[in-house]
TIBALUM-765782 format. One line per 4 residues: number of its first residue (from 0); their letters; for each residue z, y, x of N, C-alpha, C. Coordinates in steps of 0.05 Angstrom, whole numbers, plus 5000, padded with zeros to 4 digits. Layout:
# TIBALUM-765782
NUM	A	Z Y X Z Y X Z Y X  ... $
This chain:
# TIBALUM-765782
0	XXXX	5332 5142 5001 5324 5124 5005 5344 5101 4998  5336 5075 4991 5355 5054 4982 5370 5050 5008  5397 5038 4999 5414 5029 5019 5406 5007 5037  5391 4988 5019 5388 4965 5036 5360 4974 5058 $
4	XXXX	5344 4987 5042 5318 5003 5059 5324 5013 5080  5347 5029 5082 5361 5050 5100 5370 5036 5126  5385 5014 5115 5398 4998 5137 5377 4983 5153  5357 4969 5140 5338 4954 5155 5318 4976 5171 $
8	XXXX	5317 5002 5160 5301 5020 5181 5320 5020 5205  5347 5024 5203 5360 5030 5227 5357 5009 5243  5366 4987 5234 5365 4960 5252 5337 4955 5264  5315 4960 5249 5286 4957 5260 5289 4977 5283 $
12	XXXX	5297 5004 5285 5292 5023 5304 5311 5014 5325  5331 5003 5327 5346 4992 5345 5337 4977 5363  5314 4964 5350 5305 4931 5367 5273 4940 5370  5259 4957 5361 5229 4958 5369 5228 4980 5390 $
16	XXXX	5208 4980 5412 5199 4993 5433 5195 5021 5416  5204 5038 5428 5205 5069 5417 5175 5075 5408  5156 5070 5432 5128 5075 5421 5122 5063 5395  5124 5044 5395 5119 5021 5375 5132 5033 5345 $
20	XXXX	5160 5042 5349 5175 5051 5324 5155 5076 5314  5150 5097 5334 5140 5117 5332 5110 5116 5319  5100 5094 5333 5073 5090 5319 5074 5084 5286  5093 5062 5280 5102 5060 5253 5108 5084 5237 $
24	XXXX	5131 5101 5254 5142 5117 5231 5127 5143 5229  5108 5148 5252 5097 5179 5255 5076 5182 5235  5073 5207 5237 5047 5212 5217 5025 5234 5234  5012 5250 5215 4992 5262 5229 5002 5294 5238 $
28	XXXX	4994 5307 5255 4997 5333 5260 5029 5339 5256  5037 5356 5250 5065 5368 5244 5082 5346 5231  5069 5328 5214 5083 5309 5195 5094 5323 5172  5084 5345 5161 5089 5354 5135 5084 5335 5110 $
32	XXXX	5068 5325 5109 5055 5312 5091 5073 5283 5089  5077 5273 5117 5095 5248 5113 5129 5252 5099  5135 5281 5108 5155 5284 5099 5156 5293 5067  5134 5302 5058 5131 5308 5031 5125 5286 5014 $
36	XXXX	5114 5264 5025 5115 5235 5010 5137 5235 4996  5157 5233 5009 5178 5225 5005 5205 5249 4984  5200 5272 4996 5216 5293 4984 5204 5301 4956  5178 5297 4950 5164 5300 4924 5179 5284 4904 $
40	XXXX	5183 5258 4908 5197 5241 4893 5228 5254 4884  5241 5264 4907 5268 5278 4903 5266 5304 4884  5247 5312 4879 5238 5338 4860 5238 5324 4834  5241 5301 4826 5233 5287 4799 5259 5277 4792 $
44	XXXX	5261 5279 4763 5280 5258 4754 5270 5247 4725  5286 5226 4717 5282 5214 4691 5303 5217 4674  5289 5220 4652 5305 5227 4627 5309 5205 4604  5332 5194 4612 5335 5163 4602 5337 5165 4566 $
48	XXXX	5325 5143 4560 5326 5140 4529 5350 5122 4524  5364 5124 4499 5389 5103 4494 5385 5085 4473  5396 5061 4468 5399 5041 4446 5374 5034 4439  5362 5023 4460 5331 5017 4451 5330 4991 4477 $
52	XXXX	5345 4979 4496 5338 4964 4517 5342 4939 4509  5345 4917 4525 5342 4888 4524 5363 4878 4544  5375 4854 4537 5388 4839 4562 5371 4827 4587  5348 4829 4581 5329 4819 4604 5301 4837 4605 $
56	XXXX	5297 4848 4631 5274 4862 4625 5249 4851 4639  5221 4853 4629 5201 4838 4642 5184 4861 4656  5188 4853 4684 5175 4871 4708 5142 4862 4713  5132 4847 4704 5110 4833 4713 5086 4852 4707 $
60	XXXX	5067 4850 4725 5041 4867 4722 5014 4850 4726  4998 4853 4712 4969 4836 4715 4951 4857 4722  4941 4854 4748 4920 4872 4760 4894 4857 4772  4875 4866 4769 4846 4857 4776 4858 4851 4807 $
64	XXXX	4854 4817 4807 4863 4805 4833 4886 4789 4832  4901 4790 4814 4932 4781 4817 4949 4790 4794  4966 4774 4789 4993 4775 4772 5019 4784 4792  5029 4805 4790 5054 4809 4807 5078 4804 4790 $
68	XXXX	5097 4792 4799 5123 4789 4789 5140 4812 4786  5133 4829 4801 5149 4860 4799 5126 4880 4809  5130 4908 4800 5109 4925 4801 5108 4939 4829  5108 4916 4850 5110 4931 4878 5094 4911 4891 $
72	XXXX	5075 4920 4910 5057 4904 4931 5058 4910 4954  5053 4896 4970 5057 4903 5001 5029 4922 5012  5031 4944 5018 5008 4959 5026 4998 4951 5052  4974 4953 5059 4962 4951 5084 4972 4968 5105 $
76	XXXX	4985 4956 5125 4995 4966 5152 4984 4953 5175  4981 4967 5199 4969 4950 5220 4988 4942 5238  4981 4919 5252 4991 4910 5277 5022 4897 5271  5029 4877 5253 5049 4869 5247 5068 4859 5271 $
80	XXXX	5051 4847 5291 5063 4829 5310 5076 4849 5334  5065 4875 5335 5082 4893 5346 5113 4895 5335  5112 4884 5311 5146 4888 5297 5163 4862 5304  5149 4836 5298 5156 4815 5298 5138 4792 5314 $
84	XXXX	5142 4768 5322 5125 4752 5336 5109 4732 5309  5121 4731 5289 5106 4719 5269 5083 4741 5257  5089 4766 5257 5070 4786 5243 5067 4779 5217  5040 4784 5208 5030 4785 5186 5034 4757 5172 $
88	XXXX	5039 4737 5186 5046 4710 5175 5069 4712 5154  5092 4724 5174 5119 4727 5161 5114 4746 5136  5103 4768 5145 5098 4784 5114 5083 4771 5095  5062 4753 5101 5055 4740 5080 5070 4724 5066 $
92	XXXX	5088 4708 5077 5107 4682 5066 5125 4697 5051  5133 4721 5060 5158 4738 5044 5144 4749 5017  5114 4757 5021 5102 4767 4993 5099 4745 4971  5090 4722 4977 5086 4699 4970 5110 4693 4954 $
96	XXXX	5136 4688 4967 5155 4676 4956 5166 4700 4933  5165 4729 4938 5172 4746 4919 5153 4748 4894  5126 4734 4889 5115 4739 4873 5098 4760 4870  5092 4770 4898 5073 4792 4894 5051 4795 4918 $
100	XXXX	5033 4811 4912 5009 4811 4929 5015 4827 4960  5003 4818 4975 5004 4824 5001 4972 4838 5006  4970 4859 5008 4945 4874 5020 4943 4873 5052  4931 4849 5061 4926 4850 5092 4906 4868 5101 $
104	XXXX	4915 4881 5124 4892 4899 5132 4875 4887 5153  4850 4905 5160 4825 4895 5183 4843 4894 5206  4863 4912 5208 4877 4917 5230 4900 4899 5232  4899 4874 5222 4925 4859 5228 4919 4836 5254 $
108	XXXX	4946 4835 5260 4941 4818 5286 4944 4789 5285  4937 4782 5260 4933 4753 5253 4905 4753 5234  4891 4735 5237 4864 4735 5223 4873 4728 5196  4848 4740 5173 4854 4739 5153 4861 4709 5138 $
112	XXXX	4850 4689 5149 4841 4666 5141 4876 4652 5151  4890 4664 5166 4911 4654 5175 4935 4660 5157  4927 4690 5150 4949 4706 5133 4946 4688 5105  4924 4683 5096 4920 4673 5070 4935 4643 5069 $
116	XXXX	4933 4630 5087 4939 4606 5095 4974 4608 5090  4983 4624 5103 5014 4629 5103 5022 4631 5081  5010 4651 5071 5019 4660 5036 5020 4634 5019  4994 4617 5020 4990 4594 5006 5007 4570 5010 $
120	XXXX	5018 4567 5033 5042 4549 5041 5062 4551 5028  5074 4578 5019 5095 4582 5000 5088 4583 4972  5064 4590 4961 5058 4591 4936 5029 4587 4930  5018 4563 4927 4989 4554 4927 4976 4577 4912 $
124	XXXX	4986 4587 4890 4972 4611 4874 4978 4634 4883  4988 4641 4906 4992 4670 4920 4965 4682 4921  4969 4710 4917 4945 4724 4917 4950 4746 4941  4927 4746 4962 4926 4765 4981 4902 4777 4973 $
128	XXXX	4904 4801 4984 4877 4821 4984 4869 4830 5011  4851 4840 5012 4838 4844 5041 4827 4876 5046  4843 4892 5062 4834 4920 5062 4816 4923 5089  4795 4938 5084 4776 4944 5104 4767 4975 5104 $
132	XXXX	4757 4985 5124 4740 5008 5122 4716 5002 5125  4695 5016 5108 4666 5012 5109 4658 5018 5137  4647 5000 5150 4643 5003 5184 4613 5016 5183  4611 5035 5203 4583 5048 5210 4557 5026 5204 $
136	XXXX	4564 5006 5222 4545 4982 5227 4552 4962 5200  4535 4966 5183 4540 4947 5152 4541 4917 5160  4528 4911 5179 4527 4880 5187 4557 4874 5194  4575 4884 5200 4603 4888 5206 4617 4884 5181 $
140	XXXX	4611 4905 5165 4622 4904 5137 4620 4881 5118  4595 4873 5122 4581 4848 5108 4603 4821 5122  4601 4821 5148 4614 4798 5160 4645 4798 5150  4658 4820 5148 4688 4826 5140 4687 4816 5112 $
144	XXXX	4670 4819 5094 4676 4812 5068 4670 4783 5065  4651 4770 5071 4649 4745 5079 4671 4725 5090  4687 4738 5108 4706 4722 5114 4735 4726 5100  4740 4747 5083 4756 4751 5066 4749 4730 5041 $
148	XXXX	4727 4728 5034 4717 4708 5010 4722 4685 5020  4714 4672 5042 4721 4647 5052 4749 4640 5058  4767 4661 5065 4789 4659 5069 4808 4648 5042  4794 4661 5022 4808 4654 4988 4825 4686 4981 $
152	XXXX	4816 4706 4993 4828 4731 4984 4817 4735 4952  4834 4749 4940 4836 4752 4912 4825 4782 4903  4818 4800 4919 4809 4824 4917 4803 4839 4945  4784 4856 4946 4784 4878 4967 4792 4902 4963 $
156	XXXX	4805 4915 4985 4809 4946 4977 4798 4960 5005  4780 4976 4991 4764 4995 5014 4774 5020 5012  4787 5027 5036 4801 5058 5047 4778 5077 5050  4784 5096 5032 4763 5113 5034 4769 5142 5045 $
160	XXXX	4790 5146 5057 4806 5175 5067 4805 5174 5098  4785 5162 5109 4785 5159 5138 4760 5162 5148  4746 5186 5147 4718 5191 5155 4724 5195 5188  4750 5205 5196 4754 5202 5228 4782 5193 5228 $
164	XXXX	4795 5193 5253 4819 5179 5256 4834 5203 5254  4861 5200 5245 4881 5222 5244 4897 5227 5271  4897 5246 5280 4912 5258 5304 4944 5259 5307  4951 5239 5319 4984 5233 5316 4995 5239 5343 $
168	XXXX	5011 5262 5342 5023 5270 5364 5041 5251 5379  5060 5236 5364 5077 5216 5377 5061 5198 5397  5042 5191 5380 5025 5164 5394 5017 5182 5425  5009 5203 5420 5000 5221 5446 5016 5222 5466 $
172	XXXX	5043 5225 5453 5065 5235 5472 5075 5211 5489  5074 5186 5473 5073 5160 5489 5052 5152 5500  5028 5164 5500 5010 5152 5509 5003 5126 5498  5011 5116 5475 5004 5095 5457 4975 5095 5448 $
176	XXXX	4955 5083 5457 4927 5083 5448 4914 5056 5447  4927 5042 5452 4914 5009 5457 4934 4986 5451  4936 4963 5441 4952 4941 5434 4963 4929 5462  4985 4922 5465 4995 4907 5489 4977 4882 5496 $
180	XXXX	4977 4869 5519 4966 4846 5526 4975 4823 5504  4948 4808 5497 4962 4783 5481 4960 4795 5449  4957 4824 5443 4948 4826 5418 4925 4835 5413  4914 4835 5386 4888 4847 5379 4884 4849 5351 $
184	XXXX	4867 4866 5342 4857 4867 5310 4842 4843 5309  4852 4821 5304 4834 4791 5301 4812 4790 5283  4820 4810 5259 4795 4807 5238 4764 4822 5258  4770 4834 5272 4744 4847 5287 4733 4824 5311 $
188	XXXX	4746 4804 5313 4734 4785 5334 4711 4769 5327  4690 4768 5340 4663 4757 5337 4654 4766 5313  4654 4788 5308 4640 4806 5286 4614 4815 5308  4590 4822 5281 4563 4830 5300 4575 4851 5321 $
192	XXXX	4561 4844 5341 4566 4871 5365 4589 4867 5379  4607 4849 5384 4622 4841 5391 4618 4817 5417  4632 4824 5435 4627 4807 5458 4635 4781 5449  4620 4759 5463 4628 4733 5454 4659 4726 5458 $
196	XXXX	4672 4718 5434 4697 4708 5433 4712 4736 5434  4707 4764 5436 4716 4787 5439 4720 4804 5415  4733 4825 5411 4732 4842 5389 4715 4869 5389  4712 4880 5366 4699 4909 5363 4717 4926 5354 $
200	XXXX	4716 4948 5363 4734 4969 5350 4725 4975 5324  4746 4978 5312 4750 4991 5282 4740 5018 5281  4717 5020 5270 4702 5046 5272 4704 5060 5244  4703 5090 5244 4706 5103 5222 4678 5125 5226 $
204	XXXX	4672 5135 5205 4653 5152 5205 4648 5172 5181  4645 5192 5186 4640 5217 5161 4619 5215 5146  4597 5200 5157 4572 5194 5142 4575 5170 5124  4597 5157 5119 4601 5137 5097 4601 5150 5072 $
208	XXXX	4587 5134 5047 4582 5151 5021 4584 5129 5004  4583 5143 4977 4583 5126 4959 4559 5106 4951  4536 5111 4969 4517 5089 4972 4527 5065 4984  4540 5073 5009 4558 5048 5025 4573 5034 5002 $
212	XXXX	4590 5049 4988 4606 5033 4969 4593 5015 4947  4571 5031 4943 4552 5011 4923 4545 4986 4936  4537 4987 4959 4524 4971 4976 4541 4947 4979  4569 4954 4989 4595 4939 4990 4595 4922 4963 $
216	XXXX	4600 4933 4945 4605 4923 4922 4579 4902 4915  4562 4899 4916 4536 4887 4913 4540 4864 4926  4556 4861 4951 4558 4835 4971 4585 4823 4953  4593 4828 4938 4612 4805 4930 4616 4808 4900 $
220	XXXX	4636 4786 4891 4642 4786 4862 4674 4794 4863  4686 4797 4887 4711 4803 4880 4718 4830 4869  4747 4833 4860 4750 4859 4845 4750 4881 4875  4742 4905 4871 4743 4927 4894 4757 4945 4879 $
224	XXXX	4777 4950 4902 4798 4972 4900 4785 4996 4910  4788 5018 4909 4781 5044 4922 4808 5063 4932  4817 5059 4959 4844 5073 4967 4839 5097 4977  4861 5115 4972 4852 5145 4985 4845 5159 4967 $
228	XXXX	4849 5156 4946 4834 5177 4921 4859 5196 4919  4849 5222 4923 4873 5243 4916 4860 5262 4892  4834 5270 4892 4824 5286 4871 4813 5269 4850  4820 5284 4826 4808 5270 4803 4781 5268 4800 $
232	XXXX	4765 5282 4806 4738 5280 4807 4724 5254 4821  4741 5254 4845 4730 5225 4859 4739 5199 4843  4766 5200 4832 4769 5180 4811 4749 5171 4796  4741 5193 4774 4720 5191 4758 4697 5179 4771 $
236	XXXX	4687 5188 4798 4663 5169 4808 4665 5152 4813  4698 5134 4825 4697 5112 4832 4699 5095 4807  4701 5103 4785 4698 5086 4758 4671 5088 4755  4655 5098 4758 4626 5104 4756 4613 5087 4771 $
240	XXXX	4622 5087 4789 4607 5068 4812 4622 5037 4809  4640 5030 4790 4647 5005 4782 4667 4989 4799  4687 5013 4807 4711 4997 4824 4730 4989 4797  4749 4967 4808 4767 4954 4789 4791 4966 4788 $
244	XXXX	4797 4985 4808 4821 5005 4808 4825 5023 4829  4833 5039 4828 4839 5064 4846 4871 5061 4863  4875 5072 4889 4894 5073 4889 4902 5099 4903  4919 5118 4890 4922 5145 4899 4941 5143 4924 $
248	XXXX	4933 5158 4944 4945 5151 4966 4933 5173 4990  4954 5179 5007 4947 5198 5031 4947 5187 5055  4944 5159 5051 4947 5148 5082 4973 5149 5097  4997 5147 5077 5022 5147 5088 5027 5174 5104 $
252	XXXX	5012 5197 5095 5013 5219 5118 5006 5214 5140  4982 5196 5144 4975 5189 5176 4944 5202 5179  4932 5214 5160 4906 5225 5159 4901 5256 5163  4911 5270 5147 4904 5295 5140 4939 5312 5130 $
256	XXXX	4945 5329 5145 4972 5344 5143 4975 5366 5118  4946 5369 5108 4947 5395 5087 4939 5386 5058  4945 5352 5055 4938 5341 5025 4964 5341 5014  4968 5339 4987 4989 5338 4970 5004 5309 4975 $
260	XXXX	5029 5305 4970 5044 5286 4967 5028 5271 4943  5030 5243 4949 5017 5219 4935 5024 5226 4908  5050 5226 4903 5063 5229 4870 5054 5250 4862  5052 5277 4874 5035 5295 4861 5008 5296 4853 $
264	XXXX	4994 5280 4865 4965 5276 4862 4960 5252 4839  4985 5241 4832 4980 5220 4817 4978 5229 4782  4988 5240 4773 4986 5247 4749 4953 5256 4739  4939 5273 4751 4915 5279 4752 4898 5264 4752 $
268	XXXX	4897 5242 4776 4880 5220 4773 4884 5196 4753  4911 5197 4742 4917 5177 4719 4899 5190 4698  4899 5217 4698 4889 5229 4667 4858 5225 4667  4845 5229 4689 4819 5229 4697 4809 5204 4696 $
272	XXXX	4819 5177 4702 4814 5152 4701 4813 5147 4667  4837 5153 4653 4840 5151 4622 4832 5126 4615  4850 5108 4631 4854 5080 4621 4835 5058 4630  4811 5070 4643 4786 5053 4648 4793 5030 4668 $
276	XXXX	4809 5041 4687 4813 5021 4709 4847 5030 4715  4862 5007 4722 4888 5015 4735 4891 5030 4760  4911 5047 4760 4914 5062 4780 4944 5052 4796  4941 5048 4821 4963 5038 4838 4970 5069 4855 $
280	XXXX	4995 5079 4862 5006 5094 4884 5019 5082 4905  5007 5093 4930 5013 5086 4957 5027 5110 4967  5049 5113 4983 5062 5133 4996 5088 5149 4985  5107 5143 5003 5135 5152 5000 5150 5140 4987 $
284	XXXX	5147 5117 4975 5164 5101 4953 5188 5085 4969  5213 5094 4970 5233 5083 4981 5260 5073 4966  5244 5072 4939 5276 5053 4929 5261 5054 4897  5279 5040 4883 5270 5030 4857 5265 5052 4840 $
288	XXXX	5281 5073 4845 5277 5099 4829 5252 5112 4829  5240 5110 4852 5213 5122 4862 5195 5109 4843  5198 5077 4846 5181 5060 4828 5176 5069 4809  5200 5070 4786 5204 5083 4765 5186 5106 4757 $
292	XXXX	5196 5128 4774 5183 5146 4768 5151 5148 4771  5142 5129 4789 5111 5128 4792 5098 5114 4769  5114 5099 4760 5103 5080 4733 5099 5102 4711  5120 5115 4710 5125 5133 4686 5105 5153 4684 $
296	XXXX	5092 5162 4713 5075 5178 4711 5049 5171 4709  5044 5138 4704 5019 5126 4701 5008 5105 4719  5025 5106 4741 5012 5080 4758 5022 5056 4746  5005 5036 4752 5011 5004 4744 5029 4994 4761 $
300	XXXX	5030 5002 4789 5045 4992 4806 5047 5007 4829  5061 5002 4849 5064 5015 4874 5063 5001 4897  5052 5008 4922 5047 4998 4942 5072 5008 4964  5081 4995 4983 5099 5001 5002 5093 4985 5029 $
304	XXXX	5095 5008 5047 5084 5003 5075 5108 4999 5093  5114 5022 5100 5136 5028 5125 5163 5010 5118  5177 5009 5094 5197 4995 5087 5194 4966 5094  5165 4954 5089 5163 4927 5098 5160 4917 5127 $
308	XXXX	5153 4942 5143 5153 4938 5175 5181 4948 5181  5201 4955 5172 5229 4961 5180 5241 4930 5176  5234 4918 5152 5249 4892 5152 5237 4871 5168  5212 4879 5172 5198 4853 5190 5210 4858 5222 $
312	XXXX	5211 4883 5235 5222 4886 5255 5253 4874 5259  5267 4881 5231 5295 4873 5235 5300 4848 5233  5288 4838 5215 5295 4805 5215 5272 4786 5205  5247 4794 5212 5223 4774 5205 5223 4771 5172 $
316	XXXX	5208 4747 5171 5209 4744 5139 5233 4752 5122  5261 4744 5132 5281 4750 5113 5283 4778 5110  5278 4792 5130 5278 4821 5126 5255 4831 5112  5235 4823 5106 5216 4832 5087 5225 4822 5061 $
320	XXXX	5229 4799 5053 5245 4790 5030 5270 4805 5021  5284 4814 5041 5303 4833 5032 5297 4857 5021  5276 4869 5032 5262 4892 5023 5249 4888 4990  5234 4870 4985 5226 4871 4961 5242 4857 4939 $
324	XXXX	5265 4842 4947 5284 4831 4933 5302 4861 4923  5308 4876 4948 5322 4905 4933 5310 4921 4917  5280 4922 4926 5263 4940 4903 5258 4925 4878  5263 4902 4875 5259 4881 4846 5282 4892 4831 $
328	XXXX	5313 4893 4844 5335 4891 4835 5337 4923 4827  5327 4939 4837 5330 4972 4836 5313 4976 4812  5292 4973 4812 5269 4976 4788 5282 4967 4766  5296 4942 4762 5302 4926 4744 5323 4945 4734 $
332	XXXX	5346 4955 4754 5369 4967 4743 5361 4995 4731  5343 5009 4741 5334 5035 4728 5319 5032 4704  5304 5007 4700 5294 5010 4674 5315 5004 4649  5335 4989 4657 5357 4985 4638 5372 5007 4631 $
336	XXXX	5375 5026 4654 5387 5050 4648 5371 5068 4636  5347 5062 4635 5327 5081 4618 5322 5071 4592  5337 5051 4583 5328 5040 4559 5309 5021 4556  5295 5013 4577 5268 5000 4574 5274 4972 4572 $
340	XXXX	5248 4957 4556 5253 4935 4557 5227 4916 4573  5212 4936 4579 5188 4925 4596 5172 4953 4612  5159 4953 4633 5148 4973 4646 5135 4990 4628  5123 4983 4605 5112 5003 4589 5128 5026 4574 $
344	XXXX	5156 5016 4576 5178 5042 4571 5181 5056 4583  5164 5053 4610 5172 5082 4629 5145 5095 4623  5150 5120 4607 5126 5139 4600 5130 5164 4614  5108 5181 4610 5108 5210 4625 5126 5224 4612 $
348	XXXX	5134 5222 4589 5155 5241 4580 5183 5241 4586  5187 5217 4597 5215 5211 4615 5221 5230 4638  5199 5237 4652 5195 5251 4674 5198 5279 4677  5221 5293 4690 5226 5323 4689 5234 5330 4715 $
352	XXXX	5227 5357 4722 5234 5367 4747 5258 5371 4748  5273 5364 4776 5294 5376 4779 5304 5401 4778  5324 5411 4771 5333 5440 4770 5322 5460 4750  5301 5447 4731 5287 5464 4708 5292 5461 4680 $
356	XXXX	5314 5449 4681 5325 5446 4654 5310 5425 4637  5314 5419 4613 5302 5394 4600 5294 5409 4573  5266 5408 4568 5253 5420 4543 5261 5408 4517  5267 5418 4491 5268 5402 4470 5241 5391 4463 $
360	XXX	5221 5397 4475 5198 5386 4467 5187 5360 4481  5212 5349 4502 5205 5322 4513 5204 5303 4489  5177 5288 4497 5177 5267 4478 5165 5273 4452 $
């Protein structure tokens, strides 16, 4: 883990309620996948090129839904006001100042319109995306899409890897099953079926299908990303169903404990998509070297979740800014050391397994 990110993690752990720390830090089951998401990066190395770099390097990425000043966006994570009173507002301000995208989740403790307003107060051109689960009641889904549009969101991210809720041992041990008084999933307030002025539960259903995705896509002209794709055949189907991009993710190790690490699934998804839409990676990124490896394997950019929460808990908006600044600096440094001028110079032939030697056929 990056030194800065490690320090912020330790500071966050010291100030968070233990139940809230474990909610953020924990995973599903025995947390095998949680650990593997990070460990899989440690099993990979980059084989640098020499005498081909530049004094300054271009880290910008253009994606459906926004231009990023660095190849790192903020992944959707829940309940930021458990970490800091300003919650998602602080995260939005820091992401906007860094020139990157915040993917604000349906489980935000600040309504999406207020999140976008916080980002736009820093940068009027800031891009905020909205993440949602297809609700079994499609009127709820339609309501959420309309709210995201009215708020000025630049893209939608549909999470597809959650037909049911993951089983989290740490939450069960703490008895943490609901938010403290005064906090709520604000995007679910006053949706169809909610009591007047109240919220409705975020629901998941194993009956959600590609047909639901098609109907959701017909509701909006916003670019639609599909998150939670691990199987290459699903990536192909996603493209055929008109998505603007695919996010390779195992939900940060919070849904199924027998799936591969996200970075292990990445190359096959990239190959299956074959350049038709961009591919993002989410899961296990803990430093600029991890970002560079993911980009070399074909990701257009990566998402970070827990490190942002550690920054938020440790120091609010300033802490989130430190996370993004550290990742920007580390990616730039690794790119320079690999002989790169821009992100396109990070190619798959640079990635080698640790401990297996280097083949003369590389490149």
